[in-house]
C-alpha positions as CSV (number, residue, x, y, z in Angstrom):
1,M,95.2,143.5,70.8
2,N,92.5,140.9,71.4
3,D,93.4,138.4,74.2
4,Q,90.2,136.5,74.6
5,V,90.2,133.1,76.1
6,E,88.2,130.4,74.3
7,Y,86.5,128.1,76.9
8,L,85.5,124.5,75.9
9,Y,82.6,123.1,77.9
10,Y,81.9,119.5,78.6
11,R,79.7,118.9,75.5
12,Q,82.5,120.1,73.2
13,L,85.1,118.1,75.2
14,F,82.9,115.0,74.8
15,D,83.2,115.3,71.0
16,I,86.9,116.2,71.0
17,F,87.9,113.2,73.2
18,K,85.2,110.8,72.2
19,A,84.4,110.3,75.9
20,Y,80.6,110.7,76.4
21,T,80.3,110.5,80.2
22,T,81.6,112.9,82.7
23,P,83.6,110.4,84.8
24,K,85.3,109.1,81.6
25,L,86.0,112.6,80.3
26,T,87.6,113.6,83.6
27,R,89.8,110.4,83.5
28,V,90.9,111.3,79.9
29,L,91.7,114.9,80.9
30,D,93.7,113.7,83.9
31,A,95.6,111.1,81.9
32,Q,96.5,113.7,79.3
33,G,97.6,116.2,81.9
34,I,95.0,118.8,80.9
35,K,94.1,121.2,83.6
36,Y,90.3,121.8,83.9
37,M,87.7,123.3,86.2
38,L,84.3,122.0,87.2
39,D,81.1,124.0,86.9
40,A,78.4,124.1,89.6
41,K,77.0,120.8,88.3
42,G,80.4,119.1,88.4
43,K,80.9,119.1,84.6
44,P,84.4,119.9,83.4
45,F,85.4,122.8,81.2
46,T,88.8,124.1,80.1
47,T,90.5,126.5,77.7
48,R,91.6,125.8,74.2
49,S,95.1,126.8,75.2
50,A,95.2,124.2,78.0
51,I,94.4,121.5,75.4
52,D,96.8,122.8,72.8
53,G,99.6,123.0,75.4
54,A,99.1,119.5,76.7
55,L,98.7,117.8,73.4
56,G,101.2,120.0,71.5
57,T,104.1,118.6,73.6
58,E,103.6,115.2,72.1
59,D,103.9,116.6,68.5
60,A,107.2,118.5,69.2
61,A,109.5,118.0,66.2
62,P,113.1,116.9,66.9
63,P,115.9,119.4,65.9
64,T,116.4,119.3,62.2
65,A,120.2,119.8,62.1
66,P,122.8,117.9,64.2
67,A,125.0,120.0,66.6
68,E,128.1,119.1,64.7
69,P,128.6,118.1,61.0
70,V,128.5,114.4,60.3
71,P,131.5,113.3,58.3
72,A,130.6,111.5,55.1
73,E,132.3,108.2,54.4
74,A,134.9,108.3,51.5
75,S,134.1,104.9,50.2
76,L,131.0,102.7,50.5
77,G,132.6,99.6,48.8
């Protein structure tokens, strides 16, 4: 079993979020609810799973089947 964590550093995050300054990138991460850490120089980095978790909730599909059957109308005219 291979449970390695993929870290994304600020240069990769710049490209992903199209935010090319550190203050702007941190605002985007905060606005998206993505948890991140800062390195010794104050540059943000995070994990791939943190991004997938935060952005994946927006793409959640609604349930495909209703809880109860919907009755069909006998006549349309």
